[in-house]
PDB file of N, H, CA, C and O in Angstrom:
ATOM      1  N   UNK A   1      16.481   6.417   4.498  1.00  0.00           N
ATOM      2  CA  UNK A   1      16.285   4.993   4.677  1.00  0.00           C
ATOM      3  C   UNK A   1      15.174   4.527   3.750  1.00  0.00           C
ATOM      4  O   UNK A   1      14.131   5.173   3.647  1.00  0.00           O
ATOM      5  N   UNK A   2      15.400   3.409   3.076  1.00  0.00           N
ATOM      6  H   UNK A   2      16.247   2.884   3.159  1.00  0.00           H
ATOM      7  CA  UNK A   2      14.448   2.886   2.117  1.00  0.00           C
ATOM      8  C   UNK A   2      13.314   2.152   2.831  1.00  0.00           C
ATOM      9  O   UNK A   2      13.558   1.378   3.758  1.00  0.00           O
ATOM     10  N   UNK A   3      12.097   2.390   2.407  1.00  0.00           N
ATOM     11  H   UNK A   3      11.898   3.018   1.655  1.00  0.00           H
ATOM     12  CA  UNK A   3      10.941   1.750   3.010  1.00  0.00           C
ATOM     13  C   UNK A   3      10.713   0.376   2.389  1.00  0.00           C
ATOM     14  O   UNK A   3      10.941   0.194   1.193  1.00  0.00           O
ATOM     15  N   UNK A   4      10.265  -0.594   3.189  1.00  0.00           N
ATOM     16  H   UNK A   4      10.080  -0.447   4.160  1.00  0.00           H
ATOM     17  CA  UNK A   4       9.926  -1.919   2.678  1.00  0.00           C
ATOM     18  C   UNK A   4       8.485  -1.997   2.217  1.00  0.00           C
ATOM     19  O   UNK A   4       8.009  -3.073   1.856  1.00  0.00           O
ATOM     20  N   UNK A   5       7.789  -0.885   2.224  1.00  0.00           N
ATOM     21  H   UNK A   5       8.176  -0.010   2.517  1.00  0.00           H
ATOM     22  CA  UNK A   5       6.395  -0.873   1.797  1.00  0.00           C
ATOM     23  C   UNK A   5       6.350  -0.766   0.288  1.00  0.00           C
ATOM     24  O   UNK A   5       7.041   0.060  -0.309  1.00  0.00           O
ATOM     25  N   UNK A   6       5.528  -1.609  -0.328  1.00  0.00           N
ATOM     26  H   UNK A   6       4.966  -2.280   0.156  1.00  0.00           H
ATOM     27  CA  UNK A   6       5.416  -1.618  -1.789  1.00  0.00           C
ATOM     28  C   UNK A   6       4.895  -0.279  -2.284  1.00  0.00           C
ATOM     29  O   UNK A   6       4.053   0.354  -1.646  1.00  0.00           O
ATOM     30  N   UNK A   7       5.401   0.133  -3.413  1.00  0.00           N
ATOM     31  H   UNK A   7       6.084  -0.381  -3.931  1.00  0.00           H
ATOM     32  CA  UNK A   7       4.957   1.368  -4.041  1.00  0.00           C
ATOM     33  C   UNK A   7       4.000   1.033  -5.174  1.00  0.00           C
ATOM     34  O   UNK A   7       4.194   0.024  -5.852  1.00  0.00           O
ATOM     35  N   UNK A   8       2.978   1.841  -5.401  1.00  0.00           N
ATOM     36  H   UNK A   8       2.820   2.660  -4.851  1.00  0.00           H
ATOM     37  CA  UNK A   8       2.046   1.556  -6.481  1.00  0.00           C
ATOM     38  C   UNK A   8       2.717   1.695  -7.838  1.00  0.00           C
ATOM     39  O   UNK A   8       3.644   2.487  -8.011  1.00  0.00           O
ATOM     40  N   UNK A   9       2.233   0.911  -8.802  1.00  0.00           N
ATOM     41  H   UNK A   9       1.480   0.268  -8.662  1.00  0.00           H
ATOM     42  CA  UNK A   9       2.726   1.038 -10.169  1.00  0.00           C
ATOM     43  C   UNK A   9       2.327   2.405 -10.693  1.00  0.00           C
ATOM     44  O   UNK A   9       1.218   2.879 -10.447  1.00  0.00           O
ATOM     45  N   UNK A  10       3.238   3.033 -11.417  1.00  0.00           N
ATOM     46  H   UNK A  10       4.140   2.649 -11.617  1.00  0.00           H
ATOM     47  CA  UNK A  10       2.969   4.381 -11.910  1.00  0.00           C
ATOM     48  C   UNK A  10       1.824   4.404 -12.905  1.00  0.00           C
ATOM     49  O   UNK A  10       1.037   5.351 -12.910  1.00  0.00           O
ATOM     50  N   UNK A  11       1.712   3.381 -13.753  1.00  0.00           N
ATOM     51  H   UNK A  11       2.351   2.612 -13.749  1.00  0.00           H
ATOM     52  CA  UNK A  11       0.706   3.402 -14.812  1.00  0.00           C
ATOM     53  C   UNK A  11      -0.720   3.332 -14.277  1.00  0.00           C
ATOM     54  O   UNK A  11      -1.620   3.968 -14.825  1.00  0.00           O
ATOM     55  N   UNK A  12      -0.933   2.554 -13.199  1.00  0.00           N
ATOM     56  H   UNK A  12      -0.202   2.037 -12.754  1.00  0.00           H
ATOM     57  CA  UNK A  12      -2.290   2.363 -12.694  1.00  0.00           C
ATOM     58  C   UNK A  12      -2.525   3.007 -11.341  1.00  0.00           C
ATOM     59  O   UNK A  12      -3.667   3.290 -10.980  1.00  0.00           O
ATOM     60  N   UNK A  13      -1.452   3.245 -10.583  1.00  0.00           N
ATOM     61  H   UNK A  13      -0.524   3.015 -10.876  1.00  0.00           H
ATOM     62  CA  UNK A  13      -1.608   3.758  -9.233  1.00  0.00           C
ATOM     63  C   UNK A  13      -2.000   2.680  -8.242  1.00  0.00           C
ATOM     64  O   UNK A  13      -2.253   2.976  -7.075  1.00  0.00           O
ATOM     65  N   UNK A  14      -2.055   1.414  -8.696  1.00  0.00           N
ATOM     66  H   UNK A  14      -1.850   1.174  -9.645  1.00  0.00           H
ATOM     67  CA  UNK A  14      -2.438   0.288  -7.846  1.00  0.00           C
ATOM     68  C   UNK A  14      -1.205  -0.514  -7.453  1.00  0.00           C
ATOM     69  O   UNK A  14      -0.206  -0.538  -8.171  1.00  0.00           O
ATOM     70  N   UNK A  15      -1.295  -1.167  -6.305  1.00  0.00           N
ATOM     71  H   UNK A  15      -2.107  -1.148  -5.722  1.00  0.00           H
ATOM     72  CA  UNK A  15      -0.226  -2.059  -5.891  1.00  0.00           C
ATOM     73  C   UNK A  15      -0.300  -3.328  -6.720  1.00  0.00           C
ATOM     74  O   UNK A  15      -1.393  -3.798  -7.035  1.00  0.00           O
ATOM     75  N   UNK A  16       0.854  -3.892  -7.079  1.00  0.00           N
ATOM     76  H   UNK A  16       1.742  -3.510  -6.823  1.00  0.00           H
ATOM     77  CA  UNK A  16       0.908  -5.120  -7.867  1.00  0.00           C
ATOM     78  C   UNK A  16       1.583  -6.196  -7.042  1.00  0.00           C
ATOM     79  O   UNK A  16       2.771  -6.097  -6.735  1.00  0.00           O
ATOM     80  N   UNK A  17       0.840  -7.208  -6.687  1.00  0.00           N
ATOM     81  H   UNK A  17      -0.125  -7.288  -6.936  1.00  0.00           H
ATOM     82  CA  UNK A  17       1.375  -8.349  -5.975  1.00  0.00           C
ATOM     83  C   UNK A  17       1.174  -9.588  -6.830  1.00  0.00           C
ATOM     84  O   UNK A  17       0.141  -9.752  -7.479  1.00  0.00           O
ATOM     85  N   UNK A  18       2.180 -10.462  -6.822  1.00  0.00           N
ATOM     86  H   UNK A  18       3.020 -10.330  -6.295  1.00  0.00           H
ATOM     87  CA  UNK A  18       2.125 -11.689  -7.618  1.00  0.00           C
ATOM     88  C   UNK A  18       1.813 -12.886  -6.743  1.00  0.00           C
ATOM     89  O   UNK A  18       2.124 -12.899  -5.552  1.00  0.00           O
ATOM     90  N   UNK A  19       1.192 -13.899  -7.348  1.00  0.00           N
ATOM     91  H   UNK A  19       0.939 -13.889  -8.316  1.00  0.00           H
ATOM     92  CA  UNK A  19       0.905 -15.147  -6.655  1.00  0.00           C
ATOM     93  C   UNK A  19       2.149 -16.026  -6.656  1.00  0.00           C
ATOM     94  O   UNK A  19       3.142 -15.710  -7.311  1.00  0.00           O
ATOM     95  N   UNK A  20       2.088 -17.126  -5.921  1.00  0.00           N
ATOM     96  H   UNK A  20       1.281 -17.382  -5.389  1.00  0.00           H
ATOM     97  CA  UNK A  20       3.218 -18.049  -5.863  1.00  0.00           C
ATOM     98  C   UNK A  20       3.535 -18.635  -7.252  1.00  0.00           C
ATOM     99  O   UNK A  20       4.707 -18.678  -7.627  1.00  0.00           O
ATOM    100  N   UNK A  21       2.531 -19.088  -8.028  1.00  0.00           N
ATOM    101  H   UNK A  21       1.579 -19.053  -7.723  1.00  0.00           H
ATOM    102  CA  UNK A  21       2.860 -19.581  -9.380  1.00  0.00           C
ATOM    103  C   UNK A  21       3.483 -18.503 -10.270  1.00  0.00           C
ATOM    104  O   UNK A  21       4.407 -18.784 -11.033  1.00  0.00           O
ATOM    105  N   UNK A  22       2.980 -17.279 -10.173  1.00  0.00           N
ATOM    106  H   UNK A  22       2.229 -17.051  -9.553  1.00  0.00           H
ATOM    107  CA  UNK A  22       3.553 -16.174 -10.962  1.00  0.00           C
ATOM    108  C   UNK A  22       5.008 -15.924 -10.569  1.00  0.00           C
ATOM    109  O   UNK A  22       5.865 -15.735 -11.433  1.00  0.00           O
ATOM    110  N   UNK A  23       5.282 -15.922  -9.272  1.00  0.00           N
ATOM    111  H   UNK A  23       4.586 -16.075  -8.570  1.00  0.00           H
ATOM    112  CA  UNK A  23       6.636 -15.670  -8.795  1.00  0.00           C
ATOM    113  C   UNK A  23       7.573 -16.797  -9.214  1.00  0.00           C
ATOM    114  O   UNK A  23       8.711 -16.545  -9.611  1.00  0.00           O
ATOM    115  N   UNK A  24       7.099 -18.035  -9.126  1.00  0.00           N
ATOM    116  H   UNK A  24       6.175 -18.240  -8.804  1.00  0.00           H
ATOM    117  CA  UNK A  24       7.916 -19.180  -9.534  1.00  0.00           C
ATOM    118  C   UNK A  24       8.290 -19.067 -11.011  1.00  0.00           C
ATOM    119  O   UNK A  24       9.435 -19.317 -11.390  1.00  0.00           O
ATOM    120  N   UNK A  25       7.324 -18.691 -11.834  1.00  0.00           N
ATOM    121  H   UNK A  25       6.394 -18.489 -11.526  1.00  0.00           H
ATOM    122  CA  UNK A  25       7.584 -18.540 -13.266  1.00  0.00           C
ATOM    123  C   UNK A  25       8.542 -17.373 -13.522  1.00  0.00           C
ATOM    124  O   UNK A  25       9.434 -17.474 -14.364  1.00  0.00           O
ATOM    125  N   UNK A  26       8.360 -16.283 -12.806  1.00  0.00           N
ATOM    126  H   UNK A  26       7.635 -16.200 -12.122  1.00  0.00           H
ATOM    127  CA  UNK A  26       9.185 -15.096 -13.012  1.00  0.00           C
ATOM    128  C   UNK A  26      10.665 -15.384 -12.763  1.00  0.00           C
ATOM    129  O   UNK A  26      11.522 -14.927 -13.520  1.00  0.00           O
ATOM    130  N   UNK A  27      10.970 -16.144 -11.699  1.00  0.00           N
ATOM    131  H   UNK A  27      10.274 -16.516 -11.084  1.00  0.00           H
ATOM    132  CA  UNK A  27      12.379 -16.384 -11.403  1.00  0.00           C
ATOM    133  C   UNK A  27      12.852 -17.764 -11.849  1.00  0.00           C
ATOM    134  O   UNK A  27      14.014 -18.118 -11.647  1.00  0.00           O
ATOM    135  N   UNK A  28      11.953 -18.547 -12.455  1.00  0.00           N
ATOM    136  H   UNK A  28      11.009 -18.260 -12.619  1.00  0.00           H
ATOM    137  CA  UNK A  28      12.355 -19.810 -13.069  1.00  0.00           C
ATOM    138  C   UNK A  28      12.621 -20.950 -12.105  1.00  0.00           C
ATOM    139  O   UNK A  28      13.551 -21.732 -12.297  1.00  0.00           O
ATOM    140  N   UNK A  29      11.801 -21.041 -11.067  1.00  0.00           N
ATOM    141  H   UNK A  29      11.045 -20.405 -10.911  1.00  0.00           H
ATOM    142  CA  UNK A  29      11.923 -22.139 -10.106  1.00  0.00           C
ATOM    143  C   UNK A  29      10.545 -22.744  -9.872  1.00  0.00           C
ATOM    144  O   UNK A  29       9.542 -22.236 -10.373  1.00  0.00           O
ATOM    145  N   UNK A  30      10.502 -23.833  -9.109  1.00  0.00           N
ATOM    146  H   UNK A  30      11.317 -24.246  -8.702  1.00  0.00           H
ATOM    147  CA  UNK A  30       9.230 -24.472  -8.794  1.00  0.00           C
ATOM    148  C   UNK A  30       8.521 -23.738  -7.653  1.00  0.00           C
ATOM    149  O   UNK A  30       9.130 -22.947  -6.934  1.00  0.00           O
ATOM    150  N   UNK A  31       7.245 -24.009  -7.505  1.00  0.00           N
ATOM    151  H   UNK A  31       6.750 -24.652  -8.090  1.00  0.00           H
ATOM    152  CA  UNK A  31       6.495 -23.434  -6.382  1.00  0.00           C
ATOM    153  C   UNK A  31       7.040 -23.948  -5.052  1.00  0.00           C
ATOM    154  O   UNK A  31       7.010 -23.239  -4.046  1.00  0.00           O
ATOM    155  N   UNK A  32       7.536 -25.174  -5.053  1.00  0.00           N
ATOM    156  H   UNK A  32       7.561 -25.750  -5.870  1.00  0.00           H
ATOM    157  CA  UNK A  32       8.143 -25.734  -3.844  1.00  0.00           C
ATOM    158  C   UNK A  32       9.367 -24.904  -3.438  1.00  0.00           C
ATOM    159  O   UNK A  32       9.581 -24.637  -2.255  1.00  0.00           O
ATOM    160  N   UNK A  33      10.169 -24.498  -4.436  1.00  0.00           N
ATOM    161  H   UNK A  33       9.995 -24.715  -5.397  1.00  0.00           H
ATOM    162  CA  UNK A  33      11.335 -23.657  -4.147  1.00  0.00           C
ATOM    163  C   UNK A  33      10.900 -22.322  -3.559  1.00  0.00           C
ATOM    164  O   UNK A  33      11.550 -21.795  -2.656  1.00  0.00           O
ATOM    165  N   UNK A  34       9.799 -21.774  -4.072  1.00  0.00           N
ATOM    166  H   UNK A  34       9.272 -22.202  -4.806  1.00  0.00           H
ATOM    167  CA  UNK A  34       9.289 -20.513  -3.518  1.00  0.00           C
ATOM    168  C   UNK A  34       8.929 -20.707  -2.050  1.00  0.00           C
ATOM    169  O   UNK A  34       9.226 -19.845  -1.224  1.00  0.00           O
ATOM    170  N   UNK A  35       8.290 -21.833  -1.715  1.00  0.00           N
ATOM    171  H   UNK A  35       8.048 -22.533  -2.387  1.00  0.00           H
ATOM    172  CA  UNK A  35       7.950 -22.123  -0.320  1.00  0.00           C
ATOM    173  C   UNK A  35       9.209 -22.207   0.538  1.00  0.00           C
ATOM    174  O   UNK A  35       9.235 -21.707   1.662  1.00  0.00           O
ATOM    175  N   UNK A  36      10.252 -22.843   0.002  1.00  0.00           N
ATOM    176  H   UNK A  36      10.231 -23.249  -0.912  1.00  0.00           H
ATOM    177  CA  UNK A  36      11.515 -22.931   0.744  1.00  0.00           C
ATOM    178  C   UNK A  36      12.143 -21.555   0.916  1.00  0.00           C
ATOM    179  O   UNK A  36      12.667 -21.243   1.986  1.00  0.00           O
ATOM    180  N   UNK A  37      12.097 -20.732  -0.124  1.00  0.00           N
ATOM    181  H   UNK A  37      11.672 -20.985  -0.993  1.00  0.00           H
ATOM    182  CA  UNK A  37      12.644 -19.378  -0.033  1.00  0.00           C
ATOM    183  C   UNK A  37      11.886 -18.552   1.006  1.00  0.00           C
ATOM    184  O   UNK A  37      12.480 -17.740   1.715  1.00  0.00           O
ATOM    185  N   UNK A  38      10.566 -18.767   1.093  1.00  0.00           N
ATOM    186  H   UNK A  38      10.083 -19.427   0.517  1.00  0.00           H
ATOM    187  CA  UNK A  38       9.771 -18.052   2.090  1.00  0.00           C
ATOM    188  C   UNK A  38      10.281 -18.377   3.495  1.00  0.00           C
ATOM    189  O   UNK A  38      10.356 -17.492   4.348  1.00  0.00           O
ATOM    190  N   UNK A  39      10.627 -19.628   3.735  1.00  0.00           N
ATOM    191  H   UNK A  39      10.566 -20.347   3.042  1.00  0.00           H
ATOM    192  CA  UNK A  39      11.150 -20.035   5.041  1.00  0.00           C
ATOM    193  C   UNK A  39      12.505 -19.391   5.317  1.00  0.00           C
ATOM    194  O   UNK A  39      12.886 -19.189   6.470  1.00  0.00           O
ATOM    195  N   UNK A  40      13.230 -19.070   4.239  1.00  0.00           N
ATOM    196  H   UNK A  40      12.921 -19.234   3.303  1.00  0.00           H
ATOM    197  CA  UNK A  40      14.542 -18.428   4.382  1.00  0.00           C
ATOM    198  C   UNK A  40      14.448 -16.911   4.473  1.00  0.00           C
ATOM    199  O   UNK A  40      15.460 -16.230   4.643  1.00  0.00           O
ATOM    200  N   UNK A  41      13.222 -16.377   4.359  1.00  0.00           N
ATOM    201  H   UNK A  41      12.400 -16.930   4.221  1.00  0.00           H
ATOM    202  CA  UNK A  41      13.045 -14.946   4.541  1.00  0.00           C
ATOM    203  C   UNK A  41      12.606 -14.163   3.319  1.00  0.00           C
ATOM    204  O   UNK A  41      12.589 -12.932   3.355  1.00  0.00           O
ATOM    205  N   UNK A  42      12.247 -14.852   2.224  1.00  0.00           N
ATOM    206  H   UNK A  42      12.261 -15.851   2.194  1.00  0.00           H
ATOM    207  CA  UNK A  42      11.756 -14.129   1.046  1.00  0.00           C
ATOM    208  C   UNK A  42      10.540 -13.295   1.454  1.00  0.00           C
ATOM    209  O   UNK A  42       9.612 -13.813   2.076  1.00  0.00           O
ATOM    210  N   UNK A  43      10.544 -12.003   1.104  1.00  0.00           N
ATOM    211  H   UNK A  43      11.298 -11.583   0.598  1.00  0.00           H
ATOM    212  CA  UNK A  43       9.426 -11.141   1.487  1.00  0.00           C
ATOM    213  C   UNK A  43       8.110 -11.596   0.859  1.00  0.00           C
ATOM    214  O   UNK A  43       8.033 -11.846  -0.344  1.00  0.00           O
ATOM    215  N   UNK A  44       7.091 -11.698   1.684  1.00  0.00           N
ATOM    216  H   UNK A  44       7.154 -11.495   2.662  1.00  0.00           H
ATOM    217  CA  UNK A  44       5.763 -12.080   1.201  1.00  0.00           C
ATOM    218  C   UNK A  44       4.714 -11.556   2.164  1.00  0.00           C
ATOM    219  O   UNK A  44       5.011 -11.154   3.289  1.00  0.00           O
ATOM    220  N   UNK A  45       3.486 -11.572   1.692  1.00  0.00           N
ATOM    221  H   UNK A  45       3.244 -11.898   0.778  1.00  0.00           H
ATOM    222  CA  UNK A  45       2.351 -11.114   2.493  1.00  0.00           C
ATOM    223  C   UNK A  45       1.288 -12.193   2.437  1.00  0.00           C
ATOM    224  O   UNK A  45       0.953 -12.692   1.362  1.00  0.00           O
ATOM    225  N   UNK A  46       0.763 -12.549   3.583  1.00  0.00           N
ATOM    226  H   UNK A  46       1.035 -12.144   4.456  1.00  0.00           H
ATOM    227  CA  UNK A  46      -0.363 -13.496   3.632  1.00  0.00           C
ATOM    228  C   UNK A  46      -1.650 -12.700   3.707  1.00  0.00           C
ATOM    229  O   UNK A  46      -1.815 -11.820   4.552  1.00  0.00           O
ATOM    230  N   UNK A  47      -2.558 -13.031   2.803  1.00  0.00           N
ATOM    231  H   UNK A  47      -2.424 -13.746   2.117  1.00  0.00           H
ATOM    232  CA  UNK A  47      -3.872 -12.410   2.781  1.00  0.00           C
ATOM    233  C   UNK A  47      -4.865 -13.563   2.871  1.00  0.00           C
ATOM    234  O   UNK A  47      -5.169 -14.223   1.877  1.00  0.00           O
ATOM    235  N   UNK A  48      -5.360 -13.788   4.075  1.00  0.00           N
ATOM    236  H   UNK A  48      -5.113 -13.252   4.883  1.00  0.00           H
ATOM    237  CA  UNK A  48      -6.178 -14.976   4.295  1.00  0.00           C
ATOM    238  C   UNK A  48      -5.305 -16.202   4.115  1.00  0.00           C
ATOM    239  O   UNK A  48      -4.274 -16.341   4.773  1.00  0.00           O
ATOM    240  N   UNK A  49      -5.718 -17.092   3.223  1.00  0.00           N
ATOM    241  H   UNK A  49      -6.555 -16.979   2.688  1.00  0.00           H
ATOM    242  CA  UNK A  49      -4.929 -18.291   2.938  1.00  0.00           C
ATOM    243  C   UNK A  49      -3.965 -18.106   1.778  1.00  0.00           C
ATOM    244  O   UNK A  49      -3.087 -18.941   1.559  1.00  0.00           O
ATOM    245  N   UNK A  50      -4.120 -17.038   1.046  1.00  0.00           N
ATOM    246  H   UNK A  50      -4.833 -16.360   1.224  1.00  0.00           H
ATOM    247  CA  UNK A  50      -3.254 -16.834  -0.115  1.00  0.00           C
ATOM    248  C   UNK A  50      -1.988 -16.072   0.270  1.00  0.00           C
ATOM    249  O   UNK A  50      -1.951 -15.335   1.256  1.00  0.00           O
ATOM    250  N   UNK A  51      -0.972 -16.273  -0.529  1.00  0.00           N
ATOM    251  H   UNK A  51      -1.003 -16.871  -1.330  1.00  0.00           H
ATOM    252  CA  UNK A  51       0.323 -15.620  -0.319  1.00  0.00           C
ATOM    253  C   UNK A  51       0.594 -14.757  -1.541  1.00  0.00           C
ATOM    254  O   UNK A  51       0.379 -15.188  -2.674  1.00  0.00           O
ATOM    255  N   UNK A  52       1.063 -13.544  -1.311  1.00  0.00           N
ATOM    256  H   UNK A  52       1.238 -13.193  -0.391  1.00  0.00           H
ATOM    257  CA  UNK A  52       1.365 -12.619  -2.403  1.00  0.00           C
ATOM    258  C   UNK A  52       2.774 -12.069  -2.226  1.00  0.00           C
ATOM    259  O   UNK A  52       3.290 -11.982  -1.111  1.00  0.00           O
ATOM    260  N   UNK A  53       3.383 -11.700  -3.349  1.00  0.00           N
ATOM    261  H   UNK A  53       2.964 -11.771  -4.254  1.00  0.00           H
ATOM    262  CA  UNK A  53       4.765 -11.239  -3.378  1.00  0.00           C
ATOM    263  C   UNK A  53       4.863  -9.924  -4.129  1.00  0.00           C
ATOM    264  O   UNK A  53       4.203  -9.725  -5.149  1.00  0.00           O
ATOM    265  N   UNK A  54       5.691  -9.032  -3.613  1.00  0.00           N
ATOM    266  H   UNK A  54       6.226  -9.194  -2.784  1.00  0.00           H
ATOM    267  CA  UNK A  54       6.004  -7.790  -4.301  1.00  0.00           C
ATOM    268  C   UNK A  54       7.279  -8.035  -5.111  1.00  0.00           C
ATOM    269  O   UNK A  54       8.318  -8.375  -4.545  1.00  0.00           O
ATOM    270  N   UNK A  55       7.203  -7.864  -6.430  1.00  0.00           N
ATOM    271  H   UNK A  55       6.359  -7.588  -6.890  1.00  0.00           H
ATOM    272  CA  UNK A  55       8.337  -8.168  -7.314  1.00  0.00           C
ATOM    273  C   UNK A  55       9.596  -7.406  -6.927  1.00  0.00           C
ATOM    274  O   UNK A  55      10.688  -7.974  -6.910  1.00  0.00           O
ATOM    275  N   UNK A  56       9.450  -6.138  -6.621  1.00  0.00           N
ATOM    276  H   UNK A  56       8.562  -5.677  -6.635  1.00  0.00           H
ATOM    277  CA  UNK A  56      10.609  -5.313  -6.300  1.00  0.00           C
ATOM    278  C   UNK A  56      11.310  -5.835  -5.047  1.00  0.00           C
ATOM    279  O   UNK A  56      12.531  -5.991  -5.038  1.00  0.00           O
ATOM    280  N   UNK A  57      10.546  -6.104  -3.996  1.00  0.00           N
ATOM    281  H   UNK A  57       9.554  -5.977  -4.003  1.00  0.00           H
ATOM    282  CA  UNK A  57      11.137  -6.597  -2.753  1.00  0.00           C
ATOM    283  C   UNK A  57      11.776  -7.961  -2.940  1.00  0.00           C
ATOM    284  O   UNK A  57      12.831  -8.234  -2.368  1.00  0.00           O
ATOM    285  N   UNK A  58      11.144  -8.827  -3.740  1.00  0.00           N
ATOM    286  H   UNK A  58      10.287  -8.604  -4.204  1.00  0.00           H
ATOM    287  CA  UNK A  58      11.706 -10.158  -3.989  1.00  0.00           C
ATOM    288  C   UNK A  58      13.008 -10.044  -4.774  1.00  0.00           C
ATOM    289  O   UNK A  58      13.981 -10.728  -4.458  1.00  0.00           O
ATOM    290  N   UNK A  59      13.036  -9.190  -5.788  1.00  0.00           N
ATOM    291  H   UNK A  59      12.246  -8.634  -6.044  1.00  0.00           H
ATOM    292  CA  UNK A  59      14.280  -9.011  -6.562  1.00  0.00           C
ATOM    293  C   UNK A  59      15.405  -8.496  -5.671  1.00  0.00           C
ATOM    294  O   UNK A  59      16.534  -8.978  -5.754  1.00  0.00           O
ATOM    295  N   UNK A  60      15.103  -7.525  -4.826  1.00  0.00           N
ATOM    296  H   UNK A  60      14.186  -7.133  -4.759  1.00  0.00           H
ATOM    297  CA  UNK A  60      16.116  -7.003  -3.911  1.00  0.00           C
ATOM    298  C   UNK A  60      16.615  -8.100  -2.975  1.00  0.00           C
ATOM    299  O   UNK A  60      17.816  -8.206  -2.729  1.00  0.00           O
ATOM    300  N   UNK A  61      15.702  -8.913  -2.453  1.00  0.00           N
ATOM    301  H   UNK A  61      14.726  -8.827  -2.653  1.00  0.00           H
ATOM    302  CA  UNK A  61      16.066  -9.999  -1.552  1.00  0.00           C
ATOM    303  C   UNK A  61      16.953 -11.010  -2.271  1.00  0.00           C
ATOM    304  O   UNK A  61      17.971 -11.442  -1.731  1.00  0.00           O
ATOM    305  N   UNK A  62      16.566 -11.387  -3.489  1.00  0.00           N
ATOM    306  H   UNK A  62      15.739 -11.037  -3.928  1.00  0.00           H
ATOM    307  CA  UNK A  62      17.373 -12.338  -4.250  1.00  0.00           C
ATOM    308  C   UNK A  62      18.754 -11.778  -4.567  1.00  0.00           C
ATOM    309  O   UNK A  62      19.749 -12.498  -4.486  1.00  0.00           O
ATOM    310  N   UNK A  63      18.820 -10.504  -4.925  1.00  0.00           N
ATOM    311  H   UNK A  63      18.012  -9.919  -4.991  1.00  0.00           H
ATOM    312  CA  UNK A  63      20.109  -9.889  -5.219  1.00  0.00           C
ATOM    313  C   UNK A  63      21.019  -9.878  -3.995  1.00  0.00           C
ATOM    314  O   UNK A  63      22.216 -10.139  -4.111  1.00  0.00           O
ATOM    315  N   UNK A  64      20.463  -9.578  -2.827  1.00  0.00           N
ATOM    316  H   UNK A  64      19.490  -9.366  -2.733  1.00  0.00           H
ATOM    317  CA  UNK A  64      21.258  -9.601  -1.591  1.00  0.00           C
ATOM    318  C   UNK A  64      21.701 -11.019  -1.271  1.00  0.00           C
ATOM    319  O   UNK A  64      22.849 -11.252  -0.892  1.00  0.00           O
ATOM    320  N   UNK A  65      20.787 -11.957  -1.426  1.00  0.00           N
ATOM    321  H   UNK A  65      19.855 -11.768  -1.734  1.00  0.00           H
ATOM    322  CA  UNK A  65      21.060 -13.357  -1.055  1.00  0.00           C
ATOM    323  C   UNK A  65      22.034 -14.025  -2.019  1.00  0.00           C
ATOM    324  O   UNK A  65      22.921 -14.771  -1.606  1.00  0.00           O
ATOM    325  N   UNK A  66      21.858 -13.750  -3.293  1.00  0.00           N
ATOM    326  H   UNK A  66      21.137 -13.143  -3.628  1.00  0.00           H
ATOM    327  CA  UNK A  66      22.666 -14.431  -4.322  1.00  0.00           C
ATOM    328  C   UNK A  66      23.826 -13.588  -4.812  1.00  0.00           C
ATOM    329  O   UNK A  66      24.729 -14.106  -5.470  1.00  0.00           O
ATOM    330  N   UNK A  67      23.821 -12.300  -4.504  1.00  0.00           N
ATOM    331  H   UNK A  67      23.087 -11.880  -3.970  1.00  0.00           H
ATOM    332  CA  UNK A  67      24.898 -11.438  -4.948  1.00  0.00           C
ATOM    333  C   UNK A  67      24.919 -11.208  -6.444  1.00  0.00           C
ATOM    334  O   UNK A  67      25.975 -10.941  -7.017  1.00  0.00           O
ATOM    335  N   UNK A  68      23.775 -11.306  -7.078  1.00  0.00           N
ATOM    336  H   UNK A  68      22.917 -11.522  -6.612  1.00  0.00           H
ATOM    337  CA  UNK A  68      23.680 -11.125  -8.537  1.00  0.00           C
ATOM    338  C   UNK A  68      23.282  -9.696  -8.849  1.00  0.00           C
ATOM    339  O   UNK A  68      22.698  -8.998  -8.021  1.00  0.00           O
ATOM    340  N   UNK A  69      23.607  -9.282 -10.050  1.00  0.00           N
ATOM    341  H   UNK A  69      24.082  -9.849 -10.723  1.00  0.00           H
ATOM    342  CA  UNK A  69      23.269  -7.930 -10.483  1.00  0.00           C
ATOM    343  C   UNK A  69      21.823  -7.768 -10.871  1.00  0.00           C
ATOM    344  O   UNK A  69      21.299  -6.657 -10.783  1.00  0.00           O
ATOM    345  N   UNK A  70      21.162  -8.802 -11.290  1.00  0.00           N
ATOM    346  H   UNK A  70      21.588  -9.704 -11.361  1.00  0.00           H
ATOM    347  CA  UNK A  70      19.770  -8.675 -11.703  1.00  0.00           C
ATOM    348  C   UNK A  70      19.088 -10.012 -11.833  1.00  0.00           C
ATOM    349  O   UNK A  70      19.719 -11.046 -12.050  1.00  0.00           O
ATOM    350  N   UNK A  71      17.791  -9.961 -11.695  1.00  0.00           N
ATOM    351  H   UNK A  71      17.278  -9.121 -11.519  1.00  0.00           H
ATOM    352  CA  UNK A  71      16.985 -11.172 -11.827  1.00  0.00           C
ATOM    353  C   UNK A  71      16.014 -10.966 -12.940  1.00  0.00           C
ATOM    354  O   UNK A  71      15.221 -11.859 -13.241  1.00  0.00           O
TER     355      UNK A  71
END
């Protein structure tokens, strides 16, 4: 069974989480769309007031939701 826990990047050994503006730019939508996707179940983590996204989990979620081969 696949874990939903983010894996560290191999090059640094650190976890890489993106901000809402970074995620919006990565998938080519507005920050408002990211907020709407979060309400629909897009994987994210709240750290205090900030929201962070794991690229791998978001891509998997988008692929399941949209049925696309890649983002």
